[in-house]
N, C-alpha and C positions, 0 to 999 in steps of 0.2 A: 597486465596493464589494464587500468581502469578506463572504461568507455564513458565519455560524457556527451550527452545529447542536449542541444540547446532547442528549447521550444518556445514558441511565440516570442514576445518581445524580451523577456527577461528571466526565463525559468530554464534551469538545467536539471536533468536527471543523469545520475552517474551509476555505472555498473549494470545497467540493462540495455542490451543490444537491440537497435532497430526501432526505438520509441519514436512515435509520431503525435502521441497524445497522452495527457496524464491528468489525473483527478486525485487530490489529496483531501481526505476527510479526517477531521480531528474532532473527537466527541468527548464530553465529559458527562459521566453518568450523574444523575441527581439522586442524592441520598436523602431520604426522609429523616428530618431531625425534630419532628413533633415529640413532645414529652407530655406524659400524663400530668395534668394540672397546670399546663401552660396557660398563660392568659393571652389574650389577643384574638383576632378573628382570622388571621391568616395561617395557612400551613407553612412550615419552616422546612427548608432544605439546605443541604451543603454540597459543595462539589465533591465528586467521588473519583474513581479512577478514570484515567484518560484512555480513550481507544483511538488507535491510529490505523488508517487504511490507505494504501497507495494502489490506485488502479491506473494501469498504463496499457496503451494499445500499441503493439509493435508490428511493423510491416516486415515481411520476409520470412523464409523458411528456416527458422532458427530452432534448434533443439532446446527445450526447456526441461528442467528437472524439478517436477513437482515434489514438494516436500523438502527440498534442499535448502540449506541456509545461505543467505546472500547479504552482503552490506550495500545498502542503497542510500544515496544522499540526494535530497531535493533542495535546490538552492534557487532564491529568487533575487535577482540583481546582485548576485555574488554573496548574499548572506544565506547561511544555512537555515532552511525552514524546518527540515527534518533530516535526521541521520538516524538510521536504525539498522540493527541486524534483524533481518526478517525471513519469512518463509513464504514462498508462493503457495497460497491456499486454494487458488482457482485458476485454471486456464480454460479459456474458451477459444478454440481454434476455428477459423472461417477459411474455407477454400472455395470461393465462387468460380464459376466456369469463366475462363478467359480473363481472370482478374488476379490481383495480388493476394498472396496468403497473409492472413493477419492473425494475430493472437491477442486476446484481452487477458492481462494478468492481474491478479489481486495478491498484494503483497501485505502481509500483517507481521508485527513483532512476534518473534518466537524462535524456537529452537528446531533444528533439522529433525525430521522423522528418522527412524532407523533405516539403514541403507536398504534393507529388504522391503521397506514400505515406500520408497522413492520410486517415481515413475518418470520416465523420459517421454516427453510429448513432442 
């Protein structure tokens, strides 16, 4: 069963448990399109590949599987902003004294690591 977490006024994250904060970054690399003998005084570039990163903070003592594949949907006002099959590429776990356990997860598009390389955190 899919888990949907509503954040703020109009954003939801699906399939990640315990989310209390999220940041979505979309970047397009700039590809140099200058050619020899081109006229003009400006450098030329064209858009290249898109890079997507979802970073979420989750509260609670949940087990996460680093390197496992997961399907995540980020929706704003009911419209899908991003849906991707991604991999948890970074886990930062915080356990302050007398406070809640938190984890900051970085999820990027990709395929799961081999089972022997996945780590439960």
